[in-house]
C-alpha positions as CSV (number, residue, x, y, z in Angstrom):
1,M,-0.4,-0.3,-0.4
2,R,3.0,2.4,0.8
3,A,4.5,1.9,-2.7
4,V,1.2,2.5,-4.7
5,R,0.8,6.0,-2.7
6,R,4.1,6.8,-3.1
7,F,4.3,6.3,-6.7
8,A,0.5,7.9,-6.7
9,A,2.5,10.9,-5.0
10,G,5.6,11.2,-6.9
11,A,4.2,12.9,-9.9
12,A,3.6,15.7,-7.1
13,M,6.6,16.4,-5.4
14,A,9.2,16.6,-8.7
15,V,10.0,19.9,-8.2
16,V,10.9,19.0,-4.3
17,C,12.6,16.0,-5.3
18,A,14.3,17.3,-8.1
19,L,16.0,20.3,-5.8
20,F,16.9,16.8,-3.0
21,F,18.8,15.6,-4.9
22,A,21.1,18.3,-5.8
23,V,21.1,19.2,-2.1
24,W,22.0,14.9,-1.1
25,A,24.7,15.0,-3.6
26,Q,26.5,17.6,-2.4
27,G,26.2,16.2,1.1
28,Q,27.0,13.0,0.2
29,A,30.2,14.6,-1.6
30,S,30.9,15.8,1.7
31,R,30.5,13.1,3.8
32,E,32.4,10.8,1.7
33,A,35.4,13.4,2.0
34,A,34.6,13.2,6.0
35,G,35.3,9.3,5.9
36,G,31.7,8.4,6.4
37,G,28.3,9.3,7.6
38,E,29.1,8.9,11.5
39,G,26.3,10.6,13.9
40,E,23.6,9.6,11.5
41,A,21.0,7.7,13.5
42,A,20.9,3.7,12.5
43,G,17.8,2.6,11.2
44,G,16.0,5.8,11.7
45,S,14.5,5.0,8.3
46,K,12.4,2.0,9.6
47,V,8.6,1.9,9.3
48,L,7.5,0.5,12.2
49,L,3.5,-1.4,13.2
50,V,2.5,-0.7,16.4
51,L,-0.3,-2.8,17.1
52,P,-2.9,-1.9,20.1
53,F,-1.9,-3.7,23.4
54,E,-3.8,-6.6,24.6
55,N,-5.9,-5.9,28.0
56,R,-5.0,-8.3,30.5
57,T,-6.5,-6.3,33.0
58,G,-9.7,-8.5,33.0
59,Q,-11.0,-4.5,33.1
60,P,-13.6,-3.5,30.7
61,S,-13.3,-0.2,31.5
62,L,-9.6,-0.2,30.7
63,E,-10.0,-1.2,27.7
64,W,-9.0,2.2,25.9
65,I,-5.5,1.9,27.5
66,R,-5.3,-0.9,24.0
67,E,-5.4,2.0,21.8
68,A,-3.7,4.3,23.9
69,A,-0.6,2.4,24.3
70,A,-0.2,2.4,20.0
71,E,-1.0,6.1,20.4
72,I,2.2,7.0,23.1
73,L,4.6,4.3,21.2
74,S,4.0,5.2,17.9
75,T,4.2,9.4,18.8
76,R,7.4,8.4,20.6
77,F,9.1,6.4,17.8
78,A,8.4,9.4,15.3
79,S,9.9,11.9,18.0
80,A,12.7,9.5,17.9
81,G,13.4,9.8,14.2
82,F,11.6,6.6,12.8
83,Q,8.4,5.9,10.6
84,P,5.4,4.6,12.5
85,T,2.3,4.1,10.6
86,S,-0.5,5.8,11.5
87,R,-3.7,4.7,12.9
88,P,-5.8,5.9,9.9
89,D,-3.2,3.5,7.6
90,R,-3.7,0.5,10.1
91,M,-7.5,0.5,9.9
92,Y,-7.0,0.7,6.2
93,A,-5.0,-2.5,6.4
94,L,-7.0,-4.0,8.3
95,D,-10.1,-3.0,6.4
96,H,-8.4,-4.0,2.7
97,L,-7.7,-7.6,4.8
98,G,-11.0,-7.8,6.1
99,L,-10.8,-7.7,9.4
100,P,-12.0,-5.9,12.1
101,Q,-11.1,-2.5,13.7
102,G,-11.0,-4.4,17.2
103,F,-8.9,-7.2,15.7
104,Q,-6.4,-8.7,18.1
105,P,-4.3,-10.3,15.5
106,S,-2.0,-13.6,16.0
107,R,1.4,-13.4,15.4
108,A,0.9,-14.9,11.6
109,S,-2.2,-12.0,11.0
110,A,0.5,-9.1,12.5
111,L,2.8,-10.3,10.2
112,K,0.7,-10.3,7.3
113,L,-0.5,-6.6,8.4
114,A,2.8,-5.9,8.4
115,Q,3.7,-7.0,5.0
116,T,0.6,-5.2,3.8
117,L,1.5,-1.5,5.3
118,D,5.5,-2.6,4.1
119,A,6.7,-2.4,7.8
120,D,9.8,-3.6,8.9
121,S,9.2,-4.3,12.5
122,I,5.9,-4.9,14.0
123,V,5.5,-4.0,18.0
124,V,2.9,-6.3,20.1
125,G,2.0,-5.7,23.7
126,S,0.3,-6.3,26.5
127,Y,-0.7,-4.8,29.9
128,T,-2.3,-5.5,33.5
129,T,-2.9,-4.2,36.7
130,D,-0.5,-4.6,39.8
131,G,-2.7,-3.2,42.4
132,S,-2.8,0.6,41.6
133,G,-0.3,0.0,39.5
134,I,0.5,-0.6,35.4
135,V,2.0,-3.3,33.8
136,A,3.3,-3.0,30.5
137,E,5.6,-5.6,28.4
138,A,6.1,-5.4,24.2
139,T,7.8,-7.4,21.9
140,L,9.4,-6.6,18.7
141,V,9.4,-8.6,15.8
142,D,12.1,-8.4,12.8
143,V,9.4,-8.4,9.7
144,P,11.8,-9.5,7.5
145,Q,14.3,-11.9,9.2
146,L,10.8,-13.2,11.0
147,R,12.3,-13.8,14.3
148,M,11.1,-12.0,17.7
149,L,13.6,-9.7,19.6
150,P,13.1,-10.2,23.8
151,A,10.2,-8.6,25.7
152,V,10.9,-5.6,27.3
153,R,8.6,-4.4,30.6
154,A,7.7,-1.3,31.8
155,Q,5.6,-0.8,35.1
156,G,4.0,2.2,37.2
157,E,1.3,4.0,39.2
158,M,-1.7,4.4,37.0
159,H,-1.4,8.1,36.9
160,D,2.0,7.9,35.6
161,M,0.4,5.6,32.8
162,I,2.1,8.1,29.9
163,A,5.3,8.0,31.2
164,V,5.4,3.6,31.5
165,F,5.0,4.1,28.2
166,G,7.2,6.5,27.4
167,R,9.6,4.0,29.1
168,L,8.7,0.9,27.4
169,A,9.1,3.2,24.3
170,W,12.8,3.5,25.1
171,E,13.7,0.1,26.1
172,L,12.1,-0.6,22.0
173,T,14.0,1.8,20.9
174,R,17.4,0.9,22.3
175,Q,16.7,-2.5,20.2
176,L,16.4,-1.1,17.1
177,D,18.8,1.0,17.3
178,P,21.6,0.3,20.2
179,R,23.6,3.5,19.5
180,F,20.3,5.6,20.2
181,S,22.0,8.4,23.3
182,V,18.6,10.0,24.6
183,A,17.8,9.3,28.2
184,E,15.5,7.1,29.3
185,E,13.8,10.2,31.8
186,T,13.2,12.3,28.2
187,F,10.9,9.7,26.8
188,A,9.2,9.2,29.9
189,A,8.9,13.0,30.5
190,A,7.9,13.8,26.9
191,G,3.9,13.3,27.4
192,N,3.9,15.1,30.7
193,G,2.4,18.5,29.7
194,V,-0.9,16.6,28.8
195,P,-3.1,15.3,31.7
196,L,-4.2,11.6,31.9
197,T,-7.7,12.6,32.0
198,A,-7.4,14.9,28.9
199,F,-5.6,11.6,27.1
200,E,-8.4,9.3,27.7
201,Q,-11.1,11.9,26.5
202,Y,-8.9,11.9,23.6
203,I,-8.5,8.0,22.4
204,R,-12.4,7.7,23.4
205,G,-12.6,10.7,21.2
206,I,-11.0,8.8,18.3
207,T,-11.9,5.2,19.0
208,E,-15.7,5.6,19.6
209,P,-18.3,4.3,16.6
210,D,-21.0,7.1,17.2
211,Q,-20.0,10.3,16.0
212,A,-21.7,12.0,19.1
213,E,-20.1,10.3,21.4
214,R,-16.7,11.1,19.7
215,L,-17.1,14.8,19.7
216,L,-18.1,15.2,22.8
217,H,-15.0,13.2,24.3
218,L,-12.7,15.4,22.3
219,E,-14.7,18.6,23.6
220,Q,-14.2,17.4,27.1
221,A,-10.0,16.7,25.9
222,V,-9.3,20.0,24.6
223,K,-11.3,21.9,27.8
224,L,-9.1,19.9,30.2
225,S,-6.0,20.4,28.3
226,P,-6.5,23.1,25.7
227,G,-2.8,22.7,24.3
228,F,-3.5,19.5,23.4
229,G,-2.8,19.6,19.6
230,A,-3.5,15.9,19.0
231,A,-6.9,16.6,20.4
232,W,-7.3,19.6,18.3
233,M,-6.7,17.8,15.4
234,A,-8.9,15.1,16.0
235,L,-12.0,17.5,17.2
236,G,-11.2,19.5,13.7
237,R,-11.6,16.5,11.5
238,E,-14.8,15.3,13.3
239,D,-16.0,19.2,13.0
240,Y,-14.9,19.5,9.4
241,N,-16.9,15.8,8.6
242,G,-19.6,17.4,10.2
243,Q,-19.8,20.2,7.9
244,Q,-19.0,22.7,11.1
245,Y,-16.6,24.3,8.8
246,Q,-16.1,27.4,11.4
247,E,-15.6,25.4,14.4
248,A,-13.5,23.4,12.5
249,A,-11.7,26.3,10.9
250,T,-10.9,27.5,14.6
251,A,-10.1,23.8,16.0
252,F,-7.5,23.4,13.1
253,A,-6.0,27.2,14.3
254,K,-5.2,25.3,17.4
255,V,-2.7,23.2,16.2
256,D,1.3,23.6,16.3
257,R,1.9,24.7,12.8
258,N,5.2,23.7,13.2
259,G,4.6,20.1,14.5
260,A,4.1,16.4,12.8
261,E,0.4,17.3,11.7
262,G,0.9,21.1,11.0
263,L,0.8,21.2,7.1
264,E,-2.0,19.0,7.5
265,A,-4.2,21.2,9.8
266,D,-3.8,24.3,7.6
267,F,-5.0,22.5,4.6
268,Y,-7.9,21.5,6.1
269,R,-8.5,25.1,8.0
270,G,-7.9,26.3,4.3
271,L,-10.7,24.4,3.1
272,S,-13.2,24.7,6.3
273,L,-12.6,28.7,5.4
274,V,-13.6,28.1,2.1
275,F,-16.8,26.3,2.5
276,S,-17.5,29.4,5.6
277,G,-16.8,31.9,2.8
278,D,-13.6,33.1,3.9
279,Y,-11.4,32.8,0.8
280,V,-8.8,35.5,2.7
281,H,-8.1,33.6,5.2
282,A,-8.3,30.2,3.2
283,E,-5.9,31.9,0.6
284,E,-3.6,32.6,3.7
285,A,-3.9,29.1,4.8
286,F,-2.6,27.5,1.9
287,A,0.2,29.8,1.0
288,E,1.1,29.0,4.3
289,V,1.2,25.3,3.2
290,A,2.3,25.7,-0.1
291,R,5.7,27.7,1.3
292,V,6.7,24.4,3.3
293,L,5.4,22.1,0.5
294,P,4.4,23.0,-2.9
295,L,1.9,20.1,-3.9
296,G,-0.6,19.9,-6.4
297,E,-3.7,20.1,-4.6
298,V,-2.2,22.9,-2.5
299,L,-1.1,25.4,-5.3
300,N,-5.0,24.7,-6.9
301,N,-6.4,25.7,-3.7
302,E,-4.8,29.0,-3.5
303,G,-5.5,29.7,-7.0
304,V,-9.6,29.3,-6.2
305,T,-9.2,31.3,-3.2
306,A,-7.5,34.0,-5.2
307,S,-9.9,33.4,-8.3
308,R,-12.8,33.8,-6.0
309,Q,-11.7,37.3,-4.4
310,G,-11.4,38.1,-8.1
311,K,-7.3,38.0,-8.5
312,D,-5.5,36.3,-11.7
313,G,-5.0,33.1,-10.1
314,T,-3.4,31.6,-13.7
315,S,0.2,31.2,-12.6
316,L,-0.9,29.0,-9.7
317,F,-3.3,26.4,-11.9
318,I,-0.2,26.3,-13.9
319,E,1.9,25.2,-10.6
320,A,-0.4,22.8,-10.1
321,A,-0.6,21.0,-13.5
322,A,3.1,21.2,-13.8
323,A,3.4,19.4,-10.0
324,D,0.9,17.1,-10.9
325,P,0.3,16.5,-14.6
326,N,-2.1,13.9,-14.7
327,A,-4.7,15.5,-12.6
328,A,-7.6,15.9,-14.5
329,D,-8.8,19.3,-12.4
330,Y,-6.0,21.4,-12.6
331,H,-5.9,21.4,-16.2
332,F,-9.8,22.2,-16.1
333,N,-9.5,24.8,-13.4
334,L,-6.3,25.9,-15.8
335,A,-8.5,26.5,-18.5
336,V,-11.5,28.0,-17.2
337,S,-8.5,30.6,-15.6
338,L,-7.2,31.3,-18.9
339,K,-10.8,31.7,-20.9
340,R,-11.4,34.1,-18.2
341,H,-8.2,35.9,-18.6
342,G,-8.7,35.8,-22.1
343,N,-6.5,33.1,-23.2
344,L,-9.2,31.0,-25.7
345,P,-6.5,29.2,-27.8
346,G,-4.8,28.4,-24.4
347,A,-8.1,27.3,-22.2
348,L,-9.2,24.7,-25.1
349,N,-6.3,23.1,-25.0
350,E,-5.8,23.0,-21.2
351,L,-9.9,21.7,-21.6
352,A,-8.3,19.0,-23.9
353,Q,-5.3,17.7,-21.9
354,C,-8.4,17.8,-19.3
355,L,-11.2,15.6,-21.4
356,K,-7.8,13.2,-21.8
357,L,-7.4,12.2,-18.5
358,R,-11.1,12.1,-18.1
359,P,-13.0,11.3,-21.1
360,N,-16.9,11.1,-19.8
361,D,-16.6,15.0,-17.7
362,T,-19.4,16.0,-18.8
363,E,-18.8,19.7,-17.6
364,A,-15.7,20.1,-19.7
365,L,-17.6,18.5,-22.7
366,G,-20.2,20.5,-22.6
367,L,-17.4,23.9,-21.7
368,E,-15.3,22.2,-24.7
369,E,-18.6,22.2,-26.9
370,T,-19.6,26.0,-26.2
371,W,-16.2,27.4,-26.6
372,K,-15.5,26.0,-29.8
373,G,-18.8,27.8,-30.8
374,K,-17.8,30.8,-29.5
375,P,-15.8,33.6,-31.6
376,A,-12.2,34.1,-30.6
377,A,-11.2,37.2,-32.9
378,G,-7.9,39.0,-31.5
379,G,-7.7,35.6,-28.8
380,T,-10.4,37.0,-26.6
381,A,-13.4,35.5,-25.0
382,G,-17.0,36.1,-25.8
383,P,-19.4,38.2,-24.3
384,D,-20.8,35.7,-22.2
385,A,-17.3,35.2,-20.3
386,N,-19.5,35.1,-17.2
387,A,-21.3,31.9,-17.7
388,D,-18.2,30.0,-17.5
389,P,-17.9,27.8,-14.4
390,L,-15.8,28.2,-11.5
391,E,-12.4,26.6,-10.6
392,R,-12.6,23.8,-9.2
393,I,-11.7,23.1,-5.6
394,E,-9.4,20.0,-4.3
395,R,-11.4,18.8,-1.1
396,T,-9.0,15.5,-1.0
397,F,-5.9,15.2,1.2
398,D,-3.2,12.9,0.5
399,A,-1.9,12.4,3.6
400,A,1.3,9.7,2.4
401,A,1.9,12.1,-0.2
402,F,2.5,15.0,2.7
403,R,4.6,12.7,4.8
404,Q,7.0,11.6,1.7
405,A,7.3,15.1,1.1
406,A,8.1,15.9,4.9
407,A,10.7,13.0,4.3
408,V,12.3,14.2,1.5
409,L,12.7,18.0,3.5
410,D,14.1,16.4,5.9
411,E,16.9,14.6,4.1
412,M,17.5,17.6,1.9
413,N,17.7,19.4,5.6
414,A,20.3,16.2,6.4
415,G,22.3,17.0,3.1
416,R,22.8,20.4,4.1
417,L,24.4,19.6,6.9
418,A,26.4,17.3,5.8
419,A,27.8,19.5,3.7
420,L,28.8,22.1,6.7
421,T,31.8,22.3,8.9
422,P,31.4,20.2,12.2
423,R,31.1,23.6,14.2
424,E,28.7,25.0,11.7
425,R,26.8,21.7,11.7
426,A,26.8,21.4,15.6
427,R,25.9,25.2,15.7
428,A,22.5,24.4,13.0
429,L,21.7,21.5,15.1
430,C,21.1,23.8,18.3
431,T,19.2,26.1,16.5
432,Q,16.7,23.5,15.4
433,A,17.3,21.5,18.8
434,K,15.9,25.3,20.6
435,A,13.2,25.7,18.7
436,F,11.5,22.0,19.7
437,L,12.5,23.0,22.9
438,D,10.8,26.1,23.3
439,R,7.7,24.3,22.1
440,G,7.9,21.9,25.5
441,L,9.4,19.0,22.5
442,L,12.1,17.6,25.1
443,L,12.3,14.2,23.0
444,E,13.1,16.0,19.5
445,A,15.6,18.5,21.7
446,E,17.8,16.2,23.0
447,R,18.0,13.6,19.9
448,L,19.3,16.9,18.0
449,Y,21.4,18.5,20.9
450,Q,23.0,14.9,21.1
451,D,23.8,14.5,17.8
452,A,25.4,18.2,17.9
453,V,27.5,16.9,20.4
454,A,28.4,14.0,18.1
455,A,29.5,16.5,15.2
456,D,31.1,18.7,18.0
457,G,31.9,17.6,21.3
458,K,33.5,21.1,22.1
459,S,29.7,22.7,21.6
460,A,29.2,24.6,24.8
461,Q,25.8,25.7,23.0
462,A,25.0,21.9,22.8
463,H,26.1,20.8,26.2
464,A,23.9,24.0,27.7
465,G,21.1,22.7,25.7
466,L,21.7,19.3,26.9
467,A,21.1,20.3,30.7
468,E,17.9,22.4,30.3
469,V,16.7,19.2,28.7
470,R,17.9,17.1,31.9
471,E,16.5,19.8,34.2
472,R,13.0,19.5,32.8
473,N,12.9,15.8,32.9
474,G,13.6,15.7,36.3
475,D,17.1,14.5,36.3
476,A,19.0,17.0,38.6
477,E,22.4,15.4,38.6
478,G,22.7,15.0,35.0
479,A,21.7,18.7,34.5
480,R,24.4,19.8,36.3
481,K,27.2,17.6,35.0
482,E,26.2,19.4,31.1
483,A,25.9,23.1,32.4
484,H,29.7,22.4,34.0
485,A,30.6,20.6,30.7
486,A,29.2,23.8,29.5
487,L,30.6,25.8,31.0
488,E,34.5,24.3,31.0
489,L,34.2,24.9,27.0
490,S,32.8,28.5,27.3
491,P,31.0,30.6,29.7
492,S,27.2,30.5,28.9
493,A,24.6,32.1,30.1
494,D,21.8,29.1,29.3
495,A,24.3,27.1,31.6
496,Y,24.1,29.4,34.9
497,L,21.0,29.8,34.6
498,V,20.0,25.9,34.8
499,L,22.2,25.8,38.1
500,A,21.2,28.9,39.3
501,R,17.0,27.3,39.0
502,L,18.4,24.6,40.5
503,D,20.6,26.0,43.3
504,L,17.5,28.1,44.0
505,A,14.9,25.2,44.3
506,A,17.7,23.3,46.2
507,G,17.5,26.5,48.8
508,S,21.7,27.0,47.9
509,L,20.8,30.9,47.9
510,V,24.1,31.8,47.9
511,E,25.2,29.8,45.2
512,A,21.7,30.5,42.9
513,D,22.6,34.1,43.5
514,T,26.4,33.9,42.0
515,E,25.1,32.3,39.2
516,A,22.2,34.4,38.3
517,G,24.8,37.4,38.2
518,N,26.8,36.0,36.1
519,A,24.5,34.8,33.7
520,L,23.7,38.6,33.8
521,K,27.3,40.0,33.6
522,L,27.1,38.1,30.5
523,E,23.4,39.1,28.8
524,P,22.4,41.9,30.6
525,A,19.0,42.0,29.1
526,N,18.3,38.4,29.4
527,R,14.6,38.0,31.1
528,A,15.1,34.7,32.2
529,A,18.4,36.0,34.3
530,Q,16.4,39.1,35.5
531,E,13.1,37.1,36.8
532,L,15.2,34.6,39.1
533,M,17.2,37.1,40.0
534,R,14.1,38.8,41.7
535,Q,12.9,35.7,43.1
536,I,16.4,35.2,44.5
537,E,16.2,38.5,46.0
538,A,12.9,38.0,47.3
539,K,13.9,35.1,49.4
540,T,17.1,36.8,50.5
541,G,16.0,39.9,51.0
542,K,19.0,41.2,48.9
543,R,18.1,44.7,46.6
């Protein structure tokens, strides 16, 4: 299935791929000149199928954890750089094999499911209760080798269930890639921003068979956790499918634009705004996506929204047709736009392309007949040009194509990084890691900071970043170690601030005051240092 989708998406990414190969070639030459590809994640391109866990608690009220386990593990694997299959892809594969959604597969049927999804590894597991706690166990199945790796296990209190499955994901990741260096504490802390109550409501909201029940659960999830992007995304989809377009646009706007689903959210926000009649903001939404991934459906819809405002969207329709020459609607839209702006010969040519791809398009057939019956003196349209139809909006979204294009962009980024010197590469990785850290994405941030250290072990910025990650995941000792490592390499306000916060929390006010003061000497305008110094002064009475 993945191979078929990749083929269908291939034409839509011609421009992106051409640029990728140019950058990749440069990066490959740099890697070869440097003596190999050290520092690249082993197995990072593996496709993983995480199946719902088996409920061995004997409690039907905990059945929702089956899907929760798969969701948590898939999210952590994606953050670690792997490619877990999405739940919709798994549902599609089950339907393709004639199996029910709640199916608990045997080893043989799990392998068949993995082969349908072209997965390299399967994760199967189970969970049970231990008093007030939860015990989870999982096994990796190597699909090509048809072998099972040793089972791994994690346990903890039920209220820490997300962290328990986070630790399980860390153990599995270490089996997939023994060189993976992100700390276990970071995996466990990655889901700390979402209360368990909100997460349960989200899982129920994506698994309930009744649409009204799904909405109720998802609305409760975002109420309990207003920053829960995945829940907002699911709520947006439900509102969109229910034709509640204004509500859908609001929900999609709450999804982090820089996150894994940010582009899809903006695409559907644009569609929701189109169907709400807000063409100005719809055009802006599609343009945001097109700046990152100029795929045919995005360019087409940007052109449609421009046209609905009386603008000339011809250039966008040209780009859309060039990105995917086999999409009949793009040629139809280009024909209508060319005709509207006085180019009847060009319009007839594009309409012919549309009919070649879709011979039974009755609207296009009727339009061709009408246009050919009109005089085209001077290449101008006839007097009843206003009778021509509007351009067609592309309502379908190929998430597989977007994910594939996003992967290409990641490879392009890797190629650019490989072409840099070790110091420049470490600096660029630290910049990317800081963006993740500022958004609270600790796992992604640590992975990039570790890559920066691997590129340049003398990067004070990378060690200071790791110190802050360790501080946030509760590893005070590790945070101090990394902060001191940073300071041994170069004075750093960020490293001093980590030490100052740790000492303030430990009640060591003199040390905290000195460290905050050192940070302010380096960066007098640093707001975090100023606020920390005010906190210290409030405790010590110092002015």
